[in-house]
N, C-alpha and C positions, 0 to 999 in steps of 0.2 A: 502494499500497499505506501502510497505516495500524498501528500497534501498538496497543496496548490492554494497558496493564500491570494486572497482579491481582494484587494482593496479599493476603496471609492474615491475618486478625485475630480478633482471641477475639471482641469485641462487633460486630457491622457495623454497629447502629443508632449504636450509643456512638462510632465511629472515622466510622461518614459523620454525623453532625454534629457532631462536632473539624473533620475535613475542609469540611464549610461554613459553618462559622463562620470558619475561617482562611480561605479561598480564594473564598469567594464564589460555591461550586460548589453546583450543583440537583441532586437525585438523580433519576435516571430511571427507575430499578426501585422501589428501598426495596424492606424486607423484614429479617429477622431471619439471614437463610443469605447475600446476595449483593444490591450492588447496586454500581447503575451512576453513575457522576459526571461531571456536565456542566460545562465551563468557562462564563463568560458568554457566549460566543459559541457556544452549543451542540455546541460538540464534547466526544468524550468524552475525559476526563484521567485518569480512574483507577477503577477497579474492587478494591472489596470482597469478600472472599469469607471468611468462616466458614470458621475451621479444623476441618479433620476430615470438613466436609460435602459430598457427591457424590465419596466416593473418588480425588478425583486425589492422584495419588503422591506430589507433591511438597509436598502441604496436610493430611500424615496427623501431624504430628509438631509438636503447639504447641511442645514441651517443649525442643525446638529455637532456640537463636538466631534468631529471626527480620534476616532482610536482611541475610545475612552475605554479601560479595559483592556489596551492593546500594546503590546512590547514587539516590532518583527525587530528578532535577535538573530541576528548574521555571526554566524561563527564560520572563519574564513581564514586562507594562508597569505592572502594578498591584505591584511586590513592597515600596512604604512604605505601603498600604494595608494587606499581607498582615502587615507586619512592625507596623504599629500594632492590625490583630487581635488578633493575640497578647499584647501588653502585654496590652491588653483584657483578656485571657484569663488577665492574669497568667502564661502558657504560657514556661518558661524557652529560653533558645535555646544549642547548642552553641557557637557563634561569631559575634559581632557583627556586623554591616554592612560589609563592607573590599572591597578593591579585592583580585582577583582577576590574579594577573600572570601566568596564561594567556591568558584573556581579555580581559584589564584590562576587566573591567565589575565593577560592586558585588554584591554577595551574600552573606547570612549562611548558618548553618547549624542544625538542630534536628533535634531525636529527634519520631516523631511519640508516639501514648502507646502504642503496641505496639513501638517501638525502631526501626521502618524511619529508616534517614537521613536528612532530606532538604534540598536544598542550593537558596535560590532568587533567583536573576539575576534578573540585571535582563537583557531581552529583547534578542536577538542574533543577528543568523544565522550560522552557521560559515561561516566561510573557506575551511577547507582545513588 
């Protein structure tokens, strides 16, 4: 089984452009209502869906704060590259790189252009 997270965004094309610039994703689908973003390994990492399109019940109210109760947690071997991409874009982070006392891995956090909270962590396997 695999989960393909879908988040509602105001502008699919602009959000796709941002995620591609920051994470090095590629677009598999493209378009103004929906996009599928692939990792460098060709795996689905994130899907972007326009608020209000296709009548999905949880994507009807863009006036609500997006992402309440959600953290998009990226475990990656490219953490430094992603941080450098953000610096090149002059994009702010919420928490600079530091050691997570639970995972004992370095990570940093930020909000994407739609307000979703992202944590970027050094790659690790969950040990239970």
